Every structure is written in C-alpha cells, then in structure tokens.
One Martini backbone bead per residue (centre of mass of N, CA, C, O) as a GRO file, in nm:
protein
  103
    1MET     BB    1   0.096   0.037   0.023
    2GLN     BB    2   0.060   0.361  -0.022
    3LYS     BB    3   0.165   0.648   0.076
    4MET     BB    4   0.093   0.994   0.102
    5ALA     BB    5   0.387   1.038   0.078
    6ILE     BB    6   0.532   1.282  -0.139
    7PHE     BB    7   0.808   1.359  -0.343
    8ALA     BB    8   0.923   1.690  -0.437
    9ASN     BB    9   1.093   1.894  -0.643
   10MET     BB   10   1.227   2.226  -0.583
   11CYS     BB   11   1.294   2.555  -0.589
   12HIS     BB   12   1.537   2.766  -0.400
   13ASN     BB   13   1.861   2.732  -0.349
   14PHE     BB   14   2.201   2.803  -0.191
   15SER     BB   15   2.348   2.552  -0.229
   16ALA     BB   16   2.655   2.422  -0.330
   17ASN     BB   17   2.527   2.117  -0.422
   18THR     BB   18   2.371   2.255  -0.645
   19GLU     BB   19   2.215   2.287  -0.955
   20PRO     BB   20   2.179   2.503  -1.196
   21ILE     BB   21   1.885   2.656  -1.344
   22LEU     BB   22   1.883   2.911  -1.539
   23GLY     BB   23   2.084   3.053  -1.316
   24MET     BB   24   1.960   2.893  -1.075
   25ASN     BB   25   1.927   2.798  -0.773
   26MET     BB   26   1.849   2.486  -0.614
   27ALA     BB   27   1.596   2.326  -0.433
   28THR     BB   28   1.468   2.111  -0.182
   29LEU     BB   29   1.125   1.988  -0.155
   30ASN     BB   30   0.915   1.829   0.068
   31ILE     BB   31   0.601   1.667  -0.001
   32SER     BB   32   0.259   1.606   0.091
   33ILE     BB   33   0.035   1.392  -0.094
   34PRO     BB   34  -0.206   1.260  -0.241
   35ASP     BB   35  -0.234   1.015  -0.469
   36GLU     BB   36  -0.418   1.175  -0.666
   37MET     BB   37  -0.218   1.408  -0.709
   38ARG     BB   38   0.014   1.239  -0.818
   39GLN     BB   39  -0.142   1.135  -1.062
   40TRP     BB   40  -0.184   1.410  -1.189
   41ILE     BB   41   0.110   1.478  -1.230
   42ASP     BB   42   0.175   1.230  -1.405
   43GLN     BB   43  -0.021   1.313  -1.633
   44GLN     BB   44   0.123   1.579  -1.705
   45ILE     BB   45   0.386   1.442  -1.787
   46SER     BB   46   0.267   1.237  -1.999
   47SER     BB   47   0.166   1.472  -2.195
   48GLY     BB   48   0.447   1.662  -2.230
   49HIS     BB   49   0.443   1.946  -2.066
   50PHE     BB   50   0.636   1.793  -1.859
   51ALA     BB   51   0.932   1.660  -1.731
   52ASN     BB   52   0.841   1.697  -1.422
   53ALA     BB   53   0.740   1.769  -1.108
   54SER     BB   54   0.904   2.030  -1.079
   55ASP     BB   55   0.801   2.168  -1.334
   56TYR     BB   56   0.503   2.175  -1.248
   57ILE     BB   57   0.532   2.332  -0.981
   58ARG     BB   58   0.667   2.583  -1.099
   59ASP     BB   59   0.426   2.657  -1.279
   60LEU     BB   60   0.222   2.700  -1.053
   61ILE     BB   61   0.375   2.928  -0.914
   62ARG     BB   62   0.387   3.126  -1.148
   63HIS     BB   63   0.080   3.153  -1.179
   64ASN     BB   64   0.023   3.253  -0.893
   65GLN     BB   65   0.197   3.507  -0.910
   66SER     BB   66   0.043   3.636  -1.147
   67GLU     BB   67  -0.235   3.650  -1.016
   68LYS     BB   68  -0.157   3.827  -0.775
   69GLU     BB   69  -0.058   4.065  -0.947
   70ALA     BB   70  -0.325   4.118  -1.098
   71ILE     BB   71  -0.490   4.182  -0.846
   72ARG     BB   72  -0.320   4.414  -0.742
   73MET     BB   73  -0.353   4.593  -0.996
   74ALA     BB   74  -0.663   4.610  -0.986
   75LEU     BB   75  -0.678   4.750  -0.711
   76VAL     BB   76  -0.517   4.998  -0.788
   77GLU     BB   77  -0.692   5.088  -1.026
   78GLY     BB   78  -0.954   5.116  -0.864
   79GLU     BB   79  -0.850   5.330  -0.663
   80MET     BB   80  -0.757   5.541  -0.891
   81SER     BB   81  -1.052   5.587  -1.027
   82GLY     BB   82  -1.236   5.631  -0.800
   83GLU     BB   83  -1.549   5.736  -0.742
   84SER     BB   84  -1.863   5.615  -0.783
   85SER     BB   85  -2.204   5.691  -0.880
   86LEU     BB   86  -2.259   5.401  -0.870
   87SER     BB   87  -2.398   5.124  -0.795
   88VAL     BB   88  -2.353   4.798  -0.761
   89ALA     BB   89  -2.605   4.719  -0.924
   90ASP     BB   90  -2.535   4.895  -1.172
   91ILE     BB   91  -2.267   4.761  -1.242
   92ILE     BB   92  -2.377   4.478  -1.285
   93LYS     BB   93  -2.578   4.551  -1.506
   94GLU     BB   94  -2.365   4.656  -1.709
   95GLN     BB   95  -2.202   4.394  -1.732
   96LYS     BB   96  -2.430   4.216  -1.837
   97LYS     BB   97  -2.475   4.376  -2.097
   98LYS     BB   98  -2.190   4.332  -2.214
   99ILE     BB   99  -2.201   4.025  -2.226
  100ILE     BB  100  -2.449   4.000  -2.408
  101ALA     BB  101  -2.331   4.175  -2.646
  102ASN     BB  102  -2.079   3.962  -2.692
  103ASP     BB  103  -2.266   3.700  -2.780
   0.00000   0.00000   0.00000
C-alpha cells in the first residue's frame, strides 16, 4: 500500500551542492500529497507538457505569482479610478449588459 507522503523536488536553494537551472540555484523541498494528486501530476508529465514533477510545481507557482500580481494591479487601478457615482447593483447590471452584447 502506498503512503500518502510523496516527495517532489522544487526550486530555490542557495546550497553549494545544488546544480543551477537557467542560472538559478535550486533547492529541494519535500511535500506530502494524497495519491490522487500525485497521479494528477504524473498525468501532466505523461502528457508531455512537463519534464518532471518539479517542472510542473514550478509552473503552478509561476501561475499563482502572476495571478496574485494581476489581482494587486486590479486593486490599485480600481482605487486610482476614484469613487463611482453608480451603485453596486448598477455596475453589475452594466456588466451583464456588456456580456450579453458580446455573445
């Protein structure tokens, strides 16, 4: 029976005995995930989109970092746009109209 503990290598160490990838020093991080998640990772690797589990995890982290930055920028843009004279209900109504018009 397989244990739920699965080990995956990830980036970001400054240890002298690690090999740099793309000019970055790499770290090893052990994580525990359910078997189902490990199977998902293996499927992503089998699809040919990722070379190994580390490559897949690094891609997830990059996407998460990008999403967080996009949210931060949207919040800054919203704050800088000033106060709206519309109510929240009016804004939602306008957005629904735009969505319907684009369909």
